[in-house]
C-alpha positions in Angstrom: 18.3 129.8 106.8 17.0 133.3 106.2 19.2 135.6 104.1 18.6 139.2 102.9 18.6 139.3 99.1 18.5 142.5 96.9 16.1 141.9 94.1 14.3 144.4 91.8 14.7 147.4 94.0 13.8 145.6 97.3 15.5 143.6 100.0 13.7 140.5 100.9 14.4 137.7 103.5 14.6 134.4 101.6 14.9 130.9 102.8 18.1 129.4 101.3 20.5 126.5 102.2 23.1 127.3 104.8 26.7 127.7 103.5 29.3 125.0 103.7 32.6 125.3 105.4 35.9 125.0 103.5 39.6 125.1 104.4 40.7 128.2 106.2 37.2 129.4 107.0 35.0 129.9 110.1 31.3 129.0 110.2 29.4 131.6 112.3 25.9 131.5 113.8 25.1 135.2 113.3 23.4 137.2 116.1 23.5 140.7 114.6 24.5 142.3 111.3 24.9 146.0 110.5 23.3 147.6 107.4 25.5 150.0 105.6 23.2 152.9 104.7 25.4 154.2 101.9 26.8 151.2 100.0 23.9 148.9 100.4 21.2 151.4 99.6 23.0 152.3 96.4 23.0 148.6 95.4 19.3 148.4 96.2 18.5 151.4 94.1 20.5 150.1 91.1 18.7 146.7 91.2 15.4 148.5 90.6 16.5 150.2 87.4 16.1 148.7 84.0 19.0 147.1 82.3 19.5 150.0 79.8 19.8 152.6 82.6 22.2 150.4 84.6 24.3 149.8 81.6 24.6 153.6 80.9 25.7 154.1 84.5 28.3 151.3 84.3 29.9 151.4 80.9 32.7 149.1 81.9 30.1 146.3 82.6 28.4 147.1 79.3 31.7 146.5 77.5 32.0 143.1 79.2 28.5 142.2 77.9 29.3 143.3 74.4 32.5 141.3 74.4 30.6 138.3 75.7 28.0 138.7 72.9 30.8 138.8 70.3 32.3 135.6 71.7 29.1 133.6 72.5 26.3 135.3 70.7 23.7 137.9 71.8 21.2 135.3 73.1 23.7 133.8 75.6 25.0 137.2 76.7 21.5 138.5 77.3 20.5 135.3 79.1 23.5 135.7 81.4 22.6 139.2 82.3 18.9 138.3 82.8 19.8 135.5 85.1 21.8 137.8 87.3 18.9 140.2 87.6 16.4 137.4 88.4 18.6 135.7 90.9 19.1 138.8 93.0 22.2 139.6 95.0 23.1 138.8 98.6 24.0 141.8 100.7 25.7 142.8 103.9 29.4 143.0 104.9 29.5 143.3 108.7 28.1 140.9 111.3 28.8 139.2 114.7 27.9 135.9 116.3 29.3 132.7 117.6 31.7 130.2 115.9 30.0 126.8 115.4 32.6 125.2 113.2 36.2 125.8 111.9 37.8 124.6 108.7 41.1 122.8 108.4 44.1 125.2 108.8 42.3 127.6 111.1 44.4 128.2 114.1 43.1 131.1 116.1 39.4 130.2 116.5 37.5 127.4 118.2 33.9 126.5 118.6 32.1 128.8 121.0 34.2 131.9 120.3 32.3 135.1 120.0 33.5 136.9 116.8 32.8 139.7 114.4 33.3 139.3 110.7 33.7 141.5 107.6 33.6 141.2 103.8 31.2 142.1 101.1 29.4 139.0 99.8 30.9 137.1 102.8 29.7 138.5 106.1 26.2 138.6 104.8 22.9 139.4 106.4 22.1 135.8 107.0 21.6 133.4 109.9 24.8 131.6 109.1 28.0 132.9 107.4 31.2 131.3 106.3 34.1 133.7 106.5 37.9 133.3 105.7 39.9 133.5 108.9 41.7 136.8 108.2 38.3 138.5 108.0 37.2 137.2 111.4 38.0 139.0 114.7 37.5 137.8 118.3 35.1 139.9 120.3 36.5 141.1 123.6 34.9 139.7 126.8 32.0 141.8 127.8 31.3 143.5 124.5 27.7 143.2 123.3 27.5 141.5 119.9 25.1 144.2 118.8 28.0 146.7 119.0 30.5 144.2 117.6 28.4 143.8 114.4 29.5 147.3 113.3 33.1 146.1 113.0 33.4 146.7 109.3 32.3 150.3 109.5 34.7 150.8 112.3 37.6 149.3 110.3 36.8 151.6 107.3 36.7 154.7 109.5 39.9 153.8 111.4 41.8 153.2 108.2 40.8 156.7 107.1 42.2 158.1 110.3 45.5 156.2 109.8 45.8 157.5 106.3 45.4 161.1 107.7 48.3 160.5 110.1 47.1 163.2 112.5 49.0 163.8 115.7 48.0 165.0 119.1 47.2 168.7 119.0 46.8 169.0 115.3 43.7 170.1 113.5 41.4 167.6 111.7 38.3 168.2 109.7 35.6 165.6 109.1 33.4 166.3 106.1 30.2 164.2 106.5 28.6 163.2 109.8 27.2 159.9 108.8 28.2 156.7 110.5 31.8 156.8 109.2 32.1 160.5 110.0 30.8 160.1 113.6 33.1 157.1 114.2 36.0 159.2 112.8 35.3 162.0 115.2 35.7 159.6 118.1 38.9 158.1 116.8 40.4 161.6 116.4 39.4 162.8 119.8 40.9 159.6 121.3 44.1 160.7 119.6 44.1 164.2 121.0 43.3 165.8 117.6 41.3 169.1 117.6 38.3 168.2 115.5 35.9 170.1 113.3 32.8 168.4 111.7 30.9 169.6 108.6 27.5 168.4 107.6 24.2 169.9 106.3 22.1 167.8 108.8 21.7 169.7 112.1 20.7 166.6 114.0 23.9 164.8 113.1 26.0 167.8 113.9 24.4 167.8 117.3 25.4 164.2 117.8 29.0 165.0 116.6 29.2 167.7 119.2 28.0 165.3 121.9 30.7 162.8 120.8 33.4 165.4 121.4 33.8 167.5 118.2 35.4 170.9 119.1 33.4 172.7 116.4 30.6 171.8 114.0 29.7 173.6 110.7 26.7 173.5 108.5 28.2 174.6 105.1 24.7 175.6 103.9 24.7 178.2 106.6 28.3 179.1 107.1 31.5 179.3 105.1 33.5 176.1 105.7 36.8 177.4 104.5 36.7 180.7 106.5 35.5 178.9 109.6 38.3 176.4 109.5 40.8 179.2 108.8 39.5 181.2 111.8 39.6 178.1 114.1 43.1 177.2 113.1 44.6 180.7 113.4 44.6 181.2 109.7 46.7 178.2 108.9 44.1 175.7 107.8 43.6 172.1 108.8 46.5 169.6 109.0 44.3 167.0 107.4 40.7 166.6 106.2 38.9 163.3 106.2 36.1 163.2 103.6 33.5 160.7 104.7 30.5 162.2 102.9 28.8 160.6 99.8 28.0 163.1 97.1 28.1 163.4 93.3 29.1 167.1 93.6 32.7 168.1 93.4 32.2 171.3 95.4 32.6 169.8 98.9 35.9 168.3 97.8 37.0 171.6 96.5 36.1 173.2 99.9 38.2 170.4 101.6 41.3 171.4 99.5 40.8 175.1 100.3 40.4 174.4 104.0 43.8 172.6 104.2 47.0 174.2 105.4 50.0 174.2 103.0 51.3 170.7 102.5 48.2 169.4 104.2 46.3 166.2 103.4 42.9 165.3 102.2 41.8 161.7 102.7 38.9 160.3 100.6 37.0 157.7 102.5 33.5 158.4 101.1 32.4 159.3 97.6 32.8 162.5 95.8 32.6 164.1 92.4 36.1 164.1 91.0 36.4 167.4 89.0 39.5 168.6 90.7 40.6 172.2 90.3 44.4 172.5 89.9 44.4 175.8 91.7 42.9 174.2 94.8 45.9 171.9 95.3 48.9 173.2 93.3 50.0 176.2 95.3 49.6 174.5 98.7 51.3 171.2 97.4 48.6 169.2 99.0 48.5 165.4 99.3 45.3 163.8 98.1 45.0 160.2 99.3 42.5 157.4 99.0 41.6 155.2 101.9 40.9 151.7 100.7 38.2 150.1 102.8 39.3 148.4 106.0 43.1 148.6 105.5 46.1 146.6 104.1 45.0 143.2 102.9 41.8 144.4 101.4 41.3 143.0 97.8 44.4 140.8 98.2 43.3 137.2 97.7 46.5 136.0 99.3 45.6 137.7 102.5 41.8 137.5 102.5 41.0 134.2 100.7 44.2 132.2 101.4 44.8 133.4 105.0 48.4 134.6 104.5 49.0 137.4 107.0 51.4 140.3 106.6 54.4 140.5 108.9 53.5 142.5 112.0 56.8 144.3 112.0 56.3 145.6 108.5 52.6 146.0 108.2 51.5 147.1 111.7 47.9 147.8 110.9 46.3 145.2 108.6 42.5 145.2 108.0 42.2 142.5 110.7 44.3 144.4 113.2 42.3 147.6 112.4 39.0 146.0 113.2 40.4 144.2 116.2 41.5 147.6 117.6 38.0 149.0 116.9 36.4 146.2 119.0 38.8 147.0 121.8 37.9 150.7 121.7 34.2 149.7 121.9 34.8 147.4 124.8 36.6 150.0 126.7 33.9 152.6 126.0 36.3 154.9 124.1 34.0 154.6 121.1 30.2 154.9 121.8 27.4 153.8 119.6 24.4 154.5 121.8 23.6 157.7 119.9 24.1 156.0 116.5 22.2 152.8 116.6 18.6 153.7 115.9 16.7 150.4 115.6 17.1 146.7 115.4 14.9 144.6 113.1 14.6 140.8 113.0 15.9 139.4 109.7 12.3 138.4 108.7 11.6 142.2 108.5 14.6 143.0 106.3 12.4 144.8 103.8 11.0 147.1 106.5 14.5 147.7 107.9 15.8 148.9 104.5 12.7 151.0 103.9 13.4 152.8 107.2 16.7 154.0 105.8 15.0 155.7 102.9 12.5 157.6 105.0 12.5 161.4 105.8 14.2 160.8 109.1 17.1 158.6 108.0 18.6 156.6 110.9 22.3 156.4 111.2 22.7 152.7 112.0 20.1 150.0 111.6 20.9 146.4 112.7 19.3 143.1 111.8 18.9 140.5 114.5 18.8 136.7 114.3 17.5 134.0 116.5 20.2 131.6 115.4 21.3 129.3 118.2 24.8 128.0 118.2 23.6 124.5 119.1 21.2 124.4 116.2 22.4 122.4 113.1 22.3 124.5 109.9 19.8 123.3 107.3 21.6 122.5 104.1 18.6 121.6 102.0 15.7 123.7 100.8 12.8 122.4 98.7 12.1 124.4 95.6 9.6 122.4 93.5 7.7 119.8 95.6 5.7 118.7 92.6 8.8 117.8 90.6 8.5 114.6 88.5 10.4 113.2 85.6 9.9 110.1 83.5 12.3 108.4 81.1 15.0 111.1 81.5 18.2 111.3 83.5 17.8 113.2 86.8 20.8 115.5 87.1 22.4 116.9 90.3 24.4 120.0 89.4 27.3 120.5 91.8 28.7 124.0 91.5 26.3 126.6 90.1 28.9 128.8 88.5 28.4 131.1 85.5 29.6 128.6 82.9 27.3 125.9 84.1 24.2 128.2 84.3 24.9 130.0 81.0 26.0 127.0 78.9 25.2 123.5 80.3 21.8 124.1 81.9 20.4 125.9 78.8 21.7 123.1 76.7 20.0 120.5 79.0 16.7 122.5 78.6 16.9 121.9 74.9 17.1 118.1 75.7 14.1 117.7 77.9 13.5 114.3 76.5 16.9 113.3 77.9 17.8 115.4 81.0 16.0 117.1 83.9 17.7 119.2 86.5 16.7 117.5 89.7 18.9 119.1 92.3 21.5 121.9 92.7 24.4 121.7 95.1 26.3 125.0 95.8 28.5 126.0 98.7 26.7 129.4 98.9 23.0 128.7 99.4 21.5 131.7 97.6 23.0 131.0 94.2 22.1 127.3 94.5 18.5 128.0 95.3 18.2 130.7 92.6 19.5 128.3 89.9 17.3 125.5 91.2 14.3 127.9 91.0 15.1 129.3 87.6 15.6 125.8 86.1 12.7 124.2 88.0 14.7 121.7 90.0 13.2 119.8 93.0 15.6 121.1 95.6 18.8 123.0 96.4 21.4 122.1 98.9 24.9 123.0 100.1 25.7 119.5 101.1 26.7 117.0 98.4 25.7 114.1 100.7 22.1 115.0 100.1 22.3 114.1 96.4 24.8 111.2 96.8 22.3 109.5 99.1 19.3 110.3 96.9 18.3 107.2 94.8 16.5 109.5 92.3 19.8 111.1 91.2 21.2 109.4 88.0 24.0 111.8 87.0 26.2 114.1 89.1 27.3 117.0 87.0 30.4 118.6 88.6 31.3 122.2 87.7 33.1 123.4 90.9 36.6 124.9 91.3 39.2 122.7 89.8 40.8 121.7 93.1 37.6 119.9 94.1 37.0 117.9 91.0 38.8 114.7 91.7 37.4 114.4 95.3 33.8 115.0 94.2 34.2 112.6 91.2 35.4 109.8 93.5 32.7 110.4 96.1 30.0 110.4 93.4 31.4 107.2 91.7 31.6 105.4 95.1 27.9 106.4 95.6 27.1 104.6 92.4 26.3 107.8 90.4 27.3 108.4 86.8 29.5 111.5 86.6 30.2 114.3 84.2 33.0 116.5 85.4 34.2 119.7 83.7 37.9 119.7 82.9 40.3 118.9 84.5 39.6 115.4 85.8 42.2 115.9 88.6 44.8 118.5 89.5 47.4 116.1 90.9 48.6 112.5 90.4 47.5 111.3 93.9 43.9 112.2 93.3 44.0 110.8 89.7 45.4 107.5 91.1 42.4 107.1 93.4 40.0 107.4 90.5 42.1 104.9 88.5 42.1 102.6 91.5 38.3 102.8 91.7 37.9 101.4 88.2 40.7 98.9 88.6 39.0 97.1 91.5 36.7 95.2 89.1 35.3 95.2 85.6 34.9 98.7 84.2 31.5 98.0 82.7 30.0 97.3 86.0 31.0 100.7 87.4 29.3 104.1 86.8 30.3 105.9 83.6 32.6 108.9 83.8 33.0 111.7 81.3 35.4 114.6 81.5 34.3 117.7 79.7 36.8 117.6 76.8 34.1 119.1 74.7 36.1 120.0 71.6 36.4 116.5 70.3 32.5 116.4 70.2 32.2 119.6 68.0 31.0 119.3 64.5 34.3 120.6 63.3 36.3 117.9 65.0 34.0 115.2 63.8 34.2 116.4 60.2 38.0 116.5 60.4 38.0 113.0 61.9 35.9 111.7 59.0 38.8 112.5 56.7 41.7 111.5 58.8 40.6 108.2 60.3 41.4 106.3 57.1 44.7 108.0 56.4 47.8 106.2 55.2 50.5 108.0 57.1 50.5 109.7 60.5 49.2 113.1 61.2 51.1 116.3 61.7 48.9 118.6 63.8 49.7 122.2 64.6 47.4 123.8 67.2 47.8 127.4 68.3 45.9 128.8 71.3 45.9 132.5 72.0 44.7 132.1 75.6 44.7 135.7 76.7 46.6 137.3 79.5 45.9 136.6 83.2 47.7 138.5 85.9 50.3 136.3 87.6 48.6 136.5 91.0 45.1 135.4 89.8 43.5 132.2 91.2 43.4 130.6 87.7 47.1 129.8 88.2 46.5 127.7 91.4 46.1 124.0 91.5 47.9 123.1 88.3 47.3 126.4 86.7 46.2 126.9 83.1 48.1 123.9 81.8 46.2 121.4 83.9 43.0 123.4 83.8 42.8 124.2 80.1 45.6 122.8 78.0 44.0 119.4 78.6 41.3 120.4 76.2 43.7 120.7 73.3 45.7 117.6 74.1 42.5 115.6 74.1 41.5 117.0 70.7 44.8 116.1 69.1 44.7 112.6 70.7 41.1 112.1 69.4 42.2 113.0 65.9 45.3 110.7 66.0 43.4 107.9 67.7 46.6 106.8 69.3 48.3 106.8 72.7 50.9 109.4 73.6 54.5 108.1 73.4 56.4 111.1 74.6 55.9 114.8 75.6 58.5 117.5 75.0 58.1 121.0 76.5 59.6 124.4 76.2 58.5 127.4 78.2 59.1 131.1 77.8 61.7 132.8 80.0 60.0 136.0 81.1 62.1 139.2 81.6 60.0 140.2 84.7 57.1 139.0 86.8 54.4 140.4 84.7 54.0 137.3 82.7 54.4 133.6 83.7 56.2 130.9 81.9 53.7 128.2 82.6 51.0 129.8 80.5 53.4 130.5 77.6 54.4 127.0 76.6 55.3 125.1 73.4 54.5 121.4 73.5 55.4 118.5 71.2 53.3 115.3 71.5 54.7 112.2 69.9 52.1 109.4 69.4 52.7 105.7 69.1 51.3 105.7 65.6 54.0 108.1 64.5 51.8 111.2 64.6 53.1 114.5 66.0 51.1 117.2 67.7 52.7 120.7 67.9 50.8 122.6 70.5 51.4 126.3 71.2 49.6 127.8 74.2 50.4 131.4 75.1 49.1 134.4 77.0 51.3 137.1 75.4 49.2 137.6 72.3 46.7 140.3 71.4 43.2 139.6 72.6 41.8 140.9 69.3 43.3 137.9 67.5 41.3 134.7 67.2 41.7 132.3 70.1 42.2 128.9 68.4 43.7 127.8 65.1 44.1 124.1 64.2 46.0 122.8 61.2 45.9 119.1 60.4 48.3 117.8 57.6 48.3 114.3 56.2 48.7 112.4 52.9 49.2 115.6 50.9 46.1 117.2 52.4 45.5 120.0 54.8 42.5 120.9 56.9 42.4 124.3 58.8 39.9 125.1 61.6 39.6 128.7 62.5 38.3 129.3 66.1 35.5 126.7 65.7 33.8 129.0 63.3 35.2 127.9 59.9 36.6 124.8 58.4 38.7 124.9 55.2 40.1 122.0 53.2 43.1 122.0 50.9 43.3 118.9 48.7 40.2 117.5 50.5 36.5 118.2 50.0 34.8 119.1 53.3 31.2 119.9 54.4 30.7 123.6 54.3 31.0 124.9 57.8 30.9 128.6 58.7 29.5 130.1 61.9 29.3 133.5 63.5 30.2 132.3 67.0 32.5 129.5 68.1 30.7 126.1 68.4 33.0 124.0 70.6 30.9 120.9 71.2 29.3 121.7 74.6 25.9 120.8 73.3 27.1 117.7 71.5 29.0 116.3 74.5 25.7 116.1 76.4 24.2 114.1 73.7 27.1 111.7 73.9 26.9 111.6 77.6 23.2 110.5 77.5 24.1 107.9 74.9 26.9 106.6 77.1 24.7 106.2 80.2 21.6 104.7 78.4 23.6 102.4 76.1 26.4 101.5 78.5 29.3 102.7 76.4 31.9 105.4 77.1 32.0 108.7 75.2 35.7 109.0 75.9 37.7 105.9 77.0 39.0 106.1 80.5 42.5 105.5 79.2 42.3 108.6 77.1 41.1 110.8 80.0 43.9 109.4 82.2 46.7 109.9 79.6 45.5 113.5 78.8 45.5 114.4 82.5 48.9 112.8 83.2 50.3 114.7 80.2 49.3 118.0 81.7 51.0 117.1 85.0 54.2 116.4 83.0 54.0 119.7 81.2 53.2 121.8 84.3 56.0 120.2 86.3 58.6 120.4 83.5 
C-alpha cells in the first residue's frame, strides 16, 4: 500500500506492507485523509533539521539519548537516533473509509460500515489503517467521506468548546481563524453564543464572517481588548478559546485582558507561555488546557484496550465528541465547503504538503485513495530482489522493535559469516520495510505466514510483544523453523503446555531447535563465574539484587504476566545456570504498598531452593533510586566469593579470576547469537528445553503467589 512518510524535511508516498489486524481493532480501506496544517507541518520542518538543532529544541529527548549512551555506549545510542532519522515517520491522524475486517472483541462495527478514524500514528495517511475501536466512529448515512475525514480536527475543536462551557447569549472570542478556529466559530453559533473572531489574515476573517461570526477583528489593525470590551458593554468576554499557533506570549496576554472578571481562557492551540500575573490575578481568571479530542485521550485503557467510560459519568468522551461532530456535518450545521481547498491523490503527497507552505496557505487539504473495499491488502513488499546468501542462516525477524534493531540486528551484522537478515515481519508496514531496507533484507511483510511458508527461512527470530511470543513460537516450530524468542517464552501455563506438547510428540532431536533469549547466562561474566563454581564441593549460596526501576502502575509493561514473567525470568535462569540443578521449591514475599503508586508484583523477594542444595536469594524491586546500579550478583561457595557488578566488573575473594572491567554492561546478547548458530549447525541446544520450561513455570508461581 502507499503511505505518506515524513523524511528529511519532505513527505513522500512510499510502498509499504499493509498493517495487520489485532484484537479490538478495525481494518479500514481509507478513502480520504485530512492533513493537519499545524501539527504535521511542524513535524515535517523538524525532520529536515540536523540532529544538533533538533536536540537543542527538545532537551528532554536529548537527556534520553545521554542516558542511553551511559547505559549502552555512545555508538549504540547514536545508531538508535540515526536509525530513527533514516527510517522516517508515518504521519496523519484523521481519515475516513470503509471497514473491511474487524478483530476479535469488536462489537459495534461490521464489514462494509462507513467510518471515520482518529489517532496520531494510527489513522495515518495510508491506503489501509488499523485503528482501535474506541477511535473509530460510524459515518452517518448520506455524509460524504471527504467531509468525514476531518473528524479528528472536529473533535479537537469541539472539546475546546466544551471546556469553555459557554451558554446561549454569552460572549465568546476565538483567537485564530485556522481550521480549528473556523470550526469553533460554527459550534459556538450553533449554541447561541455571540462570537468574535480574531486573526491577522483578512481572507480567513472573511470566511469567519460568512460562517456566522458576529464580529471579526484584525489585531494588527485594531485593538482587540478595546473592541471586545466595546462589543460586550464593557464587561469583557465570558470565555476566550485560543486556537492560534504562535511562539509569542502577547496574543495570550490579550486574551486574558479581553476576559470579564472570573472569565475563562481555553488553550486549544499553541502559545508562548510567559504569563503576566497582573493579567489574571485581579480578575481571578480560569486558564484551562483542552487536551486533544476529549476524555480518553492518552489513556491506554480507553484507546488501546477499548474500555469505555460510563455514559452517565463521562458524557462526552473523545469518541462521543467526534461522533457528534459527524452528526453536525451530516445535518449541515457545520459547513466545510469554504474550508476544503484541494484534494490530492496519495501519490502526490509531496505536492500536497508543499501547497501548505506556499504564500496562499490553504485551510484544509485532503489526500484521496483509490482503495477498494473488495481488494485484498498486500502484506508483502520486496526490498532487495538481488538478495542472495550462501552458507549462512537466513533469519526472519518478527517484530521490528527498538531492542531488536538496536541490539540484535547490529550484532548479526558483525556475524555475516553466520547470519543474514532475509525477511522482516512487522504489524505496521512502514517500520518493517524501513528495517528491511536498512539491513538489506530480501522483503518485508506484515503477515507471518509469508515467512513460515518460505523454504529459504532457516530461523524465525521473535521480538514482538510478550503476549504473542508463545503463539508465534508454536506456529514457527510447526512450520519446521528453528526459533529464537526474546524472553519470556510464554506468559501463561496453557500456552507453555502447547510448546511442551510439541516436543513431547516425538524425539526432541528431530524437531527444530528453540532458544529463549536468557542472554545473561551467555555473558563472559557468567561464563567466568561458572568456570570456578562448576567443580565446587558444596552447594552455592547466590544473592542477586535487581534495581529494576520504577514503572507507573498503569503502564503496559505490567500486562500479561507483568515484570516477573517478562524480566525476572532472566535472573532465575542465570542462577539456575550457575547451580546446574533443577528447582526444588520457590518461596515468595512481596511488598505491601501504602498506596497505588507502586505495585507489589515488581517489588518481590524470592528464594529458590535447588535439588543440589543450592539456594538463590533474588531481590527484584522498583522502589530504588535509578542512579544506583541495576544488577549486583554475589556467589558464595567453599569459602570463596565472587561479586559481579552490573555486568561491568567481576571481583573474586579467595579465588583468582580473569580481570574483567568494562565501561558499559555486557549482558551476553552478542554471545547468545554465537551459541544459537552453534546449536542449529551442530544440532545441540544452547539451553536445555527443561531449563527454559522450569524458569518460565517458576515465574508463573511467583506472579500468582
